[in-house]
VOFILUM-661570 format. One record per residue: x, y, z of N, C-alpha, C in turn. Coordinates in pm, whole numbers, plus 50000, padded with zeros to 5 digits. Layout:
N
R  n_px  n_py  n_pz ca_px ca_py ca_pz  c_px  c_py  c_pz
R     X     Y     Z     X     Y     Z     X     Y     Z
...
END
This chain:
73
R  n_px  n_py  n_pz ca_px ca_py ca_pz  c_px  c_py  c_pz
R 27463 27155 08398 27601 27168 08357 27685 27049 08403
R 27656 27002 08525 27730 26886 08576 27709 26764 08488
R 27586 26747 08440 27558 26633 08352 27639 26641 08224
R 27654 26761 08168 27731 26778 08045 27879 26745 08070
R 27931 26788 08183 28070 26759 08217 28089 26609 08239
R 27997 26548 08309 28006 26403 08334 27998 26327 08203
R 27909 26370 08114 27897 26305 07984 28025 26320 07904
R 28084 26439 07907 28210 26461 07835 28321 26372 07890
R 28330 26362 08023 28431 26276 08084 28409 26130 08045
R 28284 26088 08044 28251 25951 08006 28292 25924 07862
R 28257 26016 07773 28291 25998 07631 28441 26003 07609
R 28510 26091 07680 28655 26099 07667 28719 25969 07715
R 28674 25921 07828 28725 25795 07881 28696 25681 07783
R 28576 25681 07730 28540 25577 07634 28628 25587 07511
R 28657 25709 07466 28741 25728 07347 28882 25674 07370
R 28938 25699 07485 29071 25647 07517 29068 25495 07516
R 28968 25438 07580 28955 25292 07582 28932 25238 07441
R 28850 25307 07364 28824 25265 07227 28952 25263 07145
R 29031 25368 07155 29155 25376 07079 29248 25261 07115
R 29261 25235 07243 29345 25123 07286 29290 24990 07237
R 29159 24975 07246 29097 24851 07201 29107 24834 07050
R 29101 24944 06976 29116 24935 06831 29257 24891 06795
R 29354 24938 06870 29492 24892 06847 29502 24742 06869
R 29440 24695 06976 29440 24551 07005 29359 24476 06900
R 29248 24535 06857 29160 24468 06760 29227 24447 06626
R 29330 24525 06595 29403 24503 06470 29458 24361 06466
R 29497 24309 06580 29550 24174 06587 29440 24071 06606
R 29336 24111 06675 29226 24018 06700 29133 24005 06580
R 29127 24110 06500 29045 24117 06379 28895 24126 06406
R 28853 24139 06532 28710 24150 06561 28693 24229 06690
R 28588 24310 06694 28560 24396 06808 28410 24391 06831
R 28364 24374 06954 28221 24366 06983 28177 24487 07066
R 28063 24546 07026 28010 24661 07098 27860 24641 07121
R 27810 24688 07235 27666 24682 07260 27591 24771 07160
R 27470 24733 07125 27392 24807 07025 27370 24953 07065
R 27345 24979 07192 27324 25117 07236 27450 25202 07217
R 27565 25145 07245 27691 25215 07224 27712 25242 07077
R 27679 25145 06994 27693 25164 06850 27605 25279 06802
R 27482 25282 06847 27388 25387 06804 27426 25524 06857
R 27474 25532 06980 27500 25662 07042 27641 25715 07022
R 27736 25626 07001 27876 25670 06997 27945 25638 06866
R 27923 25519 06814 27996 25476 06695 27951 25546 06567
R 27844 25623 06575 27799 25698 06458 27863 25837 06451
R 27933 25876 06556 27999 26007 06556 28110 26009 06450
R 28126 26123 06382 28224 26131 06273 28366 26092 06313
R 28414 26136 06430 28552 26104 06467 28569 25956 06497
R 28464 25891 06544 28471 25747 06568 28471 25673 06435
R 28389 25719 06341 28385 25658 06208 28523 25667 06141
R 28589 25782 06157 28723 25797 06099 28822 25699 06162
R 28812 25682 06293 28902 25587 06361 28876 25445 06313
R 28751 25408 06297 28717 25274 06251 28770 25250 06110
R 28761 25352 06026 28815 25339 05891 28967 25329 05894
R 29028 25409 05979 29174 25408 05989 29227 25271 06029
R 29164 25211 06130 29211 25084 06181 29152 24964 06108
R 29054 24988 06022 28990 24883 05942 28948 24764 06029
R 28875 24797 06134 28832 24694 06229 28696 24639 06190
R 28683 24509 06196 28554 24444 06179 28494 24431 06318
R 28364 24454 06328 28307 24438 06460 28164 24389 06456
R 28121 24344 06572 27987 24289 06592 27911 24386 06681
R 27787 24413 06645 27698 24490 06730 27603 24389 06794
R 27597 24391 06927 27513 24292 06995 27419 24359 07093
R 27311 24290 07125 27214 24336 07224 27241 24259 07353
R 27294 24328 07455 27328 24256 07578 27205 24205 07654
R 27090 24271 07638 26970 24226 07709 26913 24098 07646
R 26909 24097 07512 26856 23980 07441 26962 23873 07418
R 27089 23910 07444 27202 23820 07424 27205 23768 07281
R 27197 23863 07185 27199 23825 07045 27280 23924 06963
R 27336 23874 06855 27410 23959 06762 27309 24033 06674
R 27325 24163 06663 27236 24244 06581 27292 24269 06442
R 27426 24284 06434 27486 24324 06308 27633 24288 06306
R 27681 24243 06188 27823 24221 06163 27867 24334 06072
R 27972 24406 06108 28016 24520 06028 28160 24495 05986
R 28184 24508 05855 28319 24487 05801 28375 24615 05748
END
């Protein structure tokens, strides 16, 4: 149960940071996320809706390989 609560807190915190970063990204026009984050979090329906709302372009990168995996518009 503690793991579920910790995961929820982590995702909630990430969501708040994401929302703020998406606001900033409107002016920057580009947002970069690690590939694992993209696979585990950015595929969630509410995140997809936020990305559509803010029309953010972003890069998915692999931090271990230090390479860009995908450009998303």
